C-alpha positions as a Markdown table, in Angstrom:
| # | Residue | x | y | z |
|---|---|---|---|---|
| 1 | Met | -13.1 | 4.5 | -23.3 |
| 2 | Gly | -10.3 | 2.5 | -21.5 |
| 3 | Arg | -10.6 | -1.2 | -20.7 |
| 4 | Trp | -9.9 | -3.0 | -17.5 |
| 5 | Asp | -7.1 | -5.6 | -17.6 |
| 6 | Leu | -8.4 | -8.1 | -15.1 |
| 7 | Arg | -6.0 | -10.9 | -14.2 |
| 8 | Pro | -5.8 | -13.3 | -11.3 |
| 9 | Arg | -3.6 | -12.1 | -8.5 |
| 10 | Asp | -1.8 | -14.1 | -5.8 |
| 11 | Ile | -3.4 | -12.1 | -2.9 |
| 12 | Trp | -1.8 | -14.4 | -0.3 |
| 13 | Ala | 1.7 | -13.7 | -1.7 |
| 14 | Glu | 1.0 | -9.9 | -1.5 |
| 15 | Ile | -0.1 | -10.2 | 2.1 |
| 16 | Gln | 3.0 | -12.3 | 3.0 |
| 17 | Asp | 5.2 | -9.7 | 1.2 |
| 18 | Ala | 3.5 | -6.8 | 3.1 |
| 19 | Ala | 4.0 | -8.7 | 6.4 |
| 20 | Ala | 7.6 | -9.5 | 5.7 |
| 21 | Arg | 8.4 | -5.8 | 5.0 |
| 22 | Trp | 6.5 | -4.8 | 8.2 |
| 23 | Arg | 8.5 | -7.3 | 10.3 |
| 24 | Ala | 11.8 | -6.1 | 8.6 |
| 25 | Ala | 10.9 | -2.6 | 9.6 |
| 26 | Gly | 10.7 | -3.5 | 13.2 |
| 27 | Glu | 6.9 | -4.1 | 13.3 |
| 28 | Pro | 6.1 | -0.4 | 13.8 |
| 29 | Ala | 2.9 | 0.3 | 15.7 |
| 30 | Ala | 2.8 | 4.1 | 14.7 |
| 31 | Tyr | 3.6 | 6.1 | 11.6 |
| 32 | Arg | 4.3 | 9.8 | 10.8 |
| 33 | Ile | 2.2 | 11.7 | 8.3 |
| 34 | His | 4.1 | 14.2 | 6.2 |
| 35 | Phe | 2.4 | 17.1 | 4.4 |
| 36 | Asp | 4.7 | 18.2 | 1.4 |
| 37 | Thr | 4.2 | 20.9 | -1.1 |
| 38 | Gly | 1.8 | 20.2 | -4.0 |
| 39 | Asp | -0.8 | 18.3 | -1.9 |
| 40 | Val | 1.5 | 15.4 | -1.5 |
| 41 | Gln | 1.0 | 13.3 | 1.8 |
| 42 | Arg | 3.2 | 10.5 | 2.9 |
| 43 | Ala | 3.1 | 8.0 | 5.7 |
| 44 | Thr | 6.5 | 6.9 | 7.2 |
| 45 | Ser | 7.4 | 4.5 | 9.9 |
| 46 | Pro | 9.5 | 6.0 | 12.7 |
| 47 | Asn | 12.8 | 4.5 | 11.3 |
| 48 | Gly | 12.0 | 5.4 | 7.8 |
| 49 | Ala | 12.0 | 1.7 | 6.6 |
| 50 | Leu | 8.4 | 1.9 | 5.3 |
| 51 | Thr | 7.0 | 4.8 | 3.4 |
| 52 | Trp | 4.3 | 5.4 | 0.9 |
| 53 | Gln | 2.4 | 8.2 | -0.7 |
| 54 | Leu | -1.2 | 8.6 | 0.5 |
| 55 | Pro | -4.0 | 9.1 | -2.1 |
| 56 | Leu | -5.4 | 12.6 | -2.3 |
| 57 | Val | -8.9 | 12.5 | -1.1 |
| 58 | Phe | -9.5 | 16.3 | -1.2 |
| 59 | Ser | -7.5 | 19.5 | -1.3 |
| 60 | Val | -7.7 | 22.0 | 1.5 |
| 61 | Pro | -7.4 | 25.6 | 0.1 |
| 62 | Gly | -4.7 | 27.7 | 1.6 |
| 63 | Pro | -5.2 | 31.2 | 3.1 |
| 64 | Pro | -6.7 | 33.8 | 0.9 |
| 65 | Asn | -4.4 | 35.9 | -1.2 |
| 66 | Thr | -4.6 | 39.4 | 0.2 |
| 67 | Thr | -2.3 | 41.2 | -2.2 |
């Protein structure tokens, strides 16, 4: 079984970094959600400066194969 590697993190630095990236992207108030092939979902700011892949919570089956 795997082990967890627990180390102290500078959470404040991570928050400041995220805030700086948000400000540099124009402080977007809305995001676009993209549904790509292969169950990949991404959130993107309107100007494309911020983007990240969303975790897959569940998979929705496609239409039944009728052939």
